[in-house]
C-alpha positions in Angstrom: -5.3 49.0 -31.6 -3.7 50.7 -28.4 -5.2 50.9 -24.8 -5.2 54.6 -24.0 -6.7 55.1 -20.3 -8.6 53.5 -17.8 -11.3 55.2 -16.7 -13.1 55.6 -13.5 -16.7 53.9 -13.4 -18.5 57.0 -12.5 -16.4 59.0 -15.2 -18.6 61.0 -17.9 -17.6 61.1 -21.3 -14.4 63.5 -21.7 -12.8 64.7 -25.1 -10.5 61.8 -26.1 -7.1 62.8 -27.8 -8.5 60.3 -30.5 -11.8 60.6 -32.7 -14.4 58.7 -30.7 -15.5 56.7 -33.9 -11.7 55.0 -33.5 -12.4 54.0 -29.7 -14.4 51.7 -27.8 -15.0 51.5 -24.1 -15.0 48.2 -22.3 -15.9 47.5 -18.8 -14.6 44.2 -18.0 -16.3 42.8 -14.9 -15.2 39.1 -13.1 -18.3 37.2 -11.8 -18.9 37.1 -8.0 -17.5 34.6 -5.6 -18.8 31.0 -6.8 -19.0 28.1 -4.9 -16.2 26.3 -6.7 -14.0 29.4 -5.5 -15.2 28.8 -1.8 -14.8 25.1 -1.8 -11.4 25.2 -3.7 -9.8 27.4 -1.2 -10.6 25.0 1.2 -9.5 22.0 -0.8 -8.1 22.1 -4.4 -9.3 18.7 -5.2 -13.0 19.9 -4.6 -12.7 21.4 -8.1 -12.9 17.8 -9.4 -16.2 17.2 -7.7 -19.4 16.8 -10.1 -21.5 18.5 -7.2 -19.6 21.8 -8.6 -20.9 21.2 -12.1 -21.3 24.9 -13.8 -20.7 26.5 -10.3 -23.3 28.8 -8.8 -22.7 32.1 -7.0 -21.8 31.6 -3.1 -23.6 33.8 -0.7 -20.8 36.2 -0.4 -20.9 36.3 -4.5 -24.6 37.5 -4.6 -23.3 40.1 -1.6 -20.7 41.2 -4.1 -23.0 41.4 -7.2 -25.5 43.2 -5.2 -23.2 46.0 -4.2 -21.5 46.1 -7.8 -25.7 46.8 -9.0 -25.6 49.6 -6.6 -22.4 50.8 -7.6 -23.2 50.8 -11.2 -26.8 52.3 -11.1 -25.4 55.2 -8.8 -22.7 55.9 -11.4 -25.6 56.2 -14.2 -23.2 53.8 -16.1 -26.1 51.9 -17.6 -27.1 55.1 -19.6 -24.3 54.5 -22.0 -23.6 50.9 -22.3 -24.9 49.4 -25.5 -24.3 45.8 -25.0 -23.5 43.2 -22.3 -21.7 40.2 -23.2 -21.1 37.4 -20.6 -19.8 33.8 -20.2 -22.4 31.3 -20.5 -21.4 29.5 -17.1 -24.2 30.3 -14.7 -21.8 32.3 -12.2 -21.2 34.8 -15.0 -24.5 35.1 -16.0 -26.2 35.3 -12.6 -23.9 38.1 -12.3 -24.9 40.0 -15.6 -28.5 39.5 -14.7 -28.0 40.5 -11.0 -25.9 43.6 -12.0 -27.0 44.9 -15.1 -30.4 43.2 -15.9 -33.8 45.4 -15.5 -35.2 43.6 -12.5 -33.6 44.3 -9.0 -33.4 41.9 -6.3 -37.2 41.9 -5.1 -38.3 41.1 -8.9 -39.3 45.0 -9.5 -38.3 46.7 -12.7 -35.3 48.8 -11.7 -33.9 49.8 -15.2 -36.6 49.9 -18.3 -34.1 50.3 -20.6 -31.6 47.7 -19.6 -29.0 47.0 -22.6 -29.4 43.4 -24.5 -27.3 40.5 -22.8 -25.6 38.2 -25.0 -23.9 34.9 -23.9 -20.7 34.5 -25.8 -18.4 31.3 -26.0 -15.5 32.9 -26.5 -15.3 34.4 -23.0 -15.6 31.3 -20.9 -13.5 30.3 -18.3 -10.6 28.0 -18.8 -12.1 24.3 -20.7 -11.9 21.0 -19.3 -11.5 18.4 -16.8 -13.1 20.8 -13.7 -16.8 20.3 -13.7 -17.4 23.4 -12.6 -16.3 25.1 -15.9 -18.8 22.8 -17.9 -21.7 24.7 -19.1 -25.3 23.3 -19.2 -27.4 22.7 -22.2 -28.3 25.8 -24.1 -32.2 24.9 -23.5 -31.7 24.8 -19.6 -29.8 28.3 -19.8 -32.7 29.7 -21.6 -35.1 28.5 -18.8 -32.6 29.8 -15.9 -32.0 33.4 -17.8 -34.7 33.9 -20.3 -33.6 37.7 -20.6 -30.2 36.3 -22.3 -29.8 36.1 -26.0 -28.2 32.7 -26.4 -28.1 32.7 -30.5 -24.2 33.1 -30.5 -24.0 29.7 -29.0 -22.1 26.9 -30.4 -24.6 24.1 -29.9 -27.3 22.7 -27.5 -24.3 20.7 -25.6 -21.2 21.8 -24.4 -18.8 19.9 -27.0 -15.9 22.3 -26.0 -15.4 21.0 -22.3 -13.2 17.7 -22.6 -13.1 15.6 -19.2 -9.6 14.5 -19.6 -7.7 17.6 -21.1 -7.2 21.0 -19.5 -7.0 23.9 -21.9 -3.6 24.9 -22.3 -3.1 28.5 -21.1 -1.7 29.4 -24.6 -4.7 28.5 -26.2 -6.9 30.5 -23.6 -4.9 33.4 -24.5 -5.7 32.8 -28.4 -9.1 32.5 -27.5 -9.3 35.8 -25.6 -7.7 37.3 -28.4 -10.1 36.1 -31.1 -12.7 37.5 -28.6 -11.2 41.1 -28.5 -11.1 41.1 -32.1 -14.9 39.9 -32.2 -15.5 42.8 -29.5 -14.2 45.2 -32.2 -16.3 44.5 -35.0 -19.4 45.1 -32.9 -20.9 48.0 -34.0 -21.7 49.2 -30.0 -19.3 51.6 -28.7 -19.3 50.9 -24.9 -19.6 47.2 -24.1 -19.5 45.1 -20.8 -17.7 42.1 -20.6 -18.5 39.5 -17.4 -16.3 36.9 -17.7 -13.7 35.1 -15.7 -10.1 36.2 -13.9 -8.0 34.5 -16.5 -9.8 35.7 -19.7 -10.2 39.1 -18.4 -6.3 39.3 -17.6 -5.5 37.9 -21.0 -7.9 40.4 -22.9 -5.6 43.3 -21.0 -2.3 41.4 -21.8 -3.4 40.9 -25.6 -4.2 44.6 -25.8 -0.9 45.9 -23.5 1.5 43.2 -25.1 4.8 44.0 -23.5 3.7 46.8 -21.8 2.2 44.7 -19.1 5.8 44.6 -17.8 5.7 48.2 -16.7 4.5 49.7 -13.3 1.4 50.7 -14.7 0.7 47.8 -17.1 1.5 45.3 -14.2 -1.2 47.0 -11.9 -3.7 46.8 -14.9 -3.1 43.1 -15.7 -3.3 42.1 -12.2 -5.7 39.5 -11.1 -9.3 40.8 -10.8 -11.2 40.5 -7.5 -14.5 38.8 -7.5 -17.4 41.3 -8.6 -14.6 43.9 -9.5 -15.3 46.1 -12.7 -12.6 47.8 -14.5 -12.8 50.0 -17.4 -10.9 50.9 -20.7 -10.8 52.8 -23.8 -9.2 51.3 -26.5 -8.1 53.0 -29.6 -7.8 51.9 -33.4 -4.8 53.7 -34.6 -4.5 51.9 -37.6 -7.6 53.9 -39.1 -5.6 57.4 -38.0 -3.5 57.6 -41.3 -0.3 56.4 -42.6 1.8 57.6 -39.6 -0.1 57.6 -36.3 2.0 59.2 -33.6 2.9 56.8 -30.7 2.9 59.9 -28.7 0.0 61.4 -29.4 -1.7 60.0 -26.4 1.0 61.6 -24.2 0.7 65.2 -26.0 -2.8 65.2 -24.8 -2.7 63.1 -21.6 -2.3 66.4 -19.1 -5.4 68.0 -20.6 -7.6 65.0 -20.4 -6.6 64.4 -16.9 -7.5 68.1 -16.0 -11.2 67.1 -16.6 -11.1 64.6 -13.7 -12.5 62.0 -15.8 -9.5 59.6 -16.9 -6.8 57.8 -15.2 -3.8 57.4 -18.0 -2.1 53.9 -18.7 0.9 53.0 -20.7 0.1 52.8 -24.5 0.7 49.4 -26.3 -0.2 48.1 -29.8 -1.8 44.7 -30.6 
């Protein structure tokens, strides 16, 4: 597979240099600022506090997701999205519902055809040690977020979080790769992923590989801001014949750019 373009959030579908059935569009979103982000900036030891269990969005985080919701609705992005996946940590689910849910902040229905929101363990934050990264029981999550589908969860209790061992970064990278492969098996073509900074970075690193070291790759793989949405088109070149040309994107890139809908990045296989 190859990452071909970064697209603007308000872009309309343009003619791609690859068949659309070989492509997926991923809209990657980092949750709004949460209480552990705010407290950790002041004192890193606060991240070990039980008071920050499954940290909620901070007042600033709520403002960030409210702004993102306005941008998403103004761009008509919801008209194209087929599925929303979210980490099962509260800060991510709050972001998912606040930005893409059917109700606005006053409780009025703002989008009658809101896409399905599904919680997926694979796109959780780094596991272990920090209580802010431990999730609630599934039954508690269902009570707090009744519009989210929890059928993909690994059990009622959080058996993935270890109070004594912090998940190694290489294991997180493998988990992000597994999540990306799972996304590719989904029938939906345009999917939102609401997750955490390290997970989103590793998704892009898995796609770009060594091209992360190029100027464009380094820019794409930089850390996400809170409440940031970054959209990418991924192409499965393995389905394009025995000898797909790695320069095909570049051969057609200029024509696509003339349509004003896409911004190019480096092409990389994974």
